[in-house]
C-alpha positions in Angstrom: 68.8 86.0 90.2 67.6 89.6 90.4 67.4 89.9 87.4 69.1 90.0 83.0 72.4 92.4 84.5 76.0 92.1 84.3 77.5 95.7 86.6 80.4 96.8 86.2 81.8 99.4 88.3 84.4 101.2 86.5 87.4 103.5 89.2 89.2 106.3 88.2 93.1 105.6 88.7 96.4 107.5 89.1 100.2 107.6 88.9 101.5 109.9 90.8 105.9 109.2 89.3 104.1 109.8 85.1 100.7 111.5 85.9 99.4 108.6 83.4 95.2 108.4 84.5 93.2 104.9 83.6 89.8 102.6 84.6 90.1 100.1 86.3 87.4 98.1 85.5 85.6 95.9 88.5 82.9 93.3 87.7 80.1 91.5 90.1 77.7 88.7 89.1 75.8 87.6 86.6 72.8 88.7 87.3 72.3 90.0 90.5 72.9 94.2 91.5 75.7 94.0 94.2 75.4 95.5 97.6 76.7 99.0 99.1 79.0 96.0 101.2 80.5 93.7 97.7 80.9 97.8 95.7 82.7 98.7 99.2 85.3 95.6 99.5 85.0 95.5 95.4 87.3 99.1 95.6 89.1 98.3 98.1 90.6 94.8 96.1 91.3 97.4 93.1 95.0 98.5 93.4 96.0 95.4 95.8 94.6 93.2 92.9 96.6 95.7 89.9 100.4 95.3 92.4 99.6 91.7 92.9 99.5 91.6 89.0 102.6 93.7 88.1 100.9 96.9 87.6 102.7 99.5 90.6 102.2 103.5 91.1 98.5 103.7 91.1 96.2 105.3 93.9 92.8 105.7 93.6 92.1 109.3 92.2 90.1 111.9 94.8 87.1 113.3 94.3 88.3 116.4 92.5 91.1 115.1 90.4 87.8 112.7 89.2 86.1 115.4 88.9 88.2 117.3 86.7 89.1 114.4 84.6 85.8 113.4 83.9 84.6 117.4 82.9 88.1 117.6 80.0 87.1 113.9 79.0 82.6 115.3 79.0 83.0 119.0 78.5 86.9 119.7 77.3 87.8 121.8 80.8 88.0 121.1 84.1 85.4 123.4 85.7 84.9 123.9 89.7 83.9 121.3 92.0 82.4 122.7 95.9 84.0 120.9 98.4 87.6 118.9 99.3 88.9 115.7 98.2 87.1 113.0 100.7 85.0 110.9 98.8 81.1 110.9 100.8 80.3 107.3 102.8 78.6 105.5 100.2 
């Protein structure tokens, strides 16, 4: 046990057909900090788990899509993002 913590990860997802944006919340073990490997493993299971439960058509957002969505939510307008669409390695 690492401490009195409950770690959750919010994953930005989008449906290309409907352009619906959403967040999937993923939990980790109670009282433990996740390792990089655990984070990668959980991230890789988000979409397959959604499809298994009947929610289809979503994918993980690209870096640009997630940043734009965050800016609109927090600042009220999109902002320029340097770099491409791909996420950096964890």
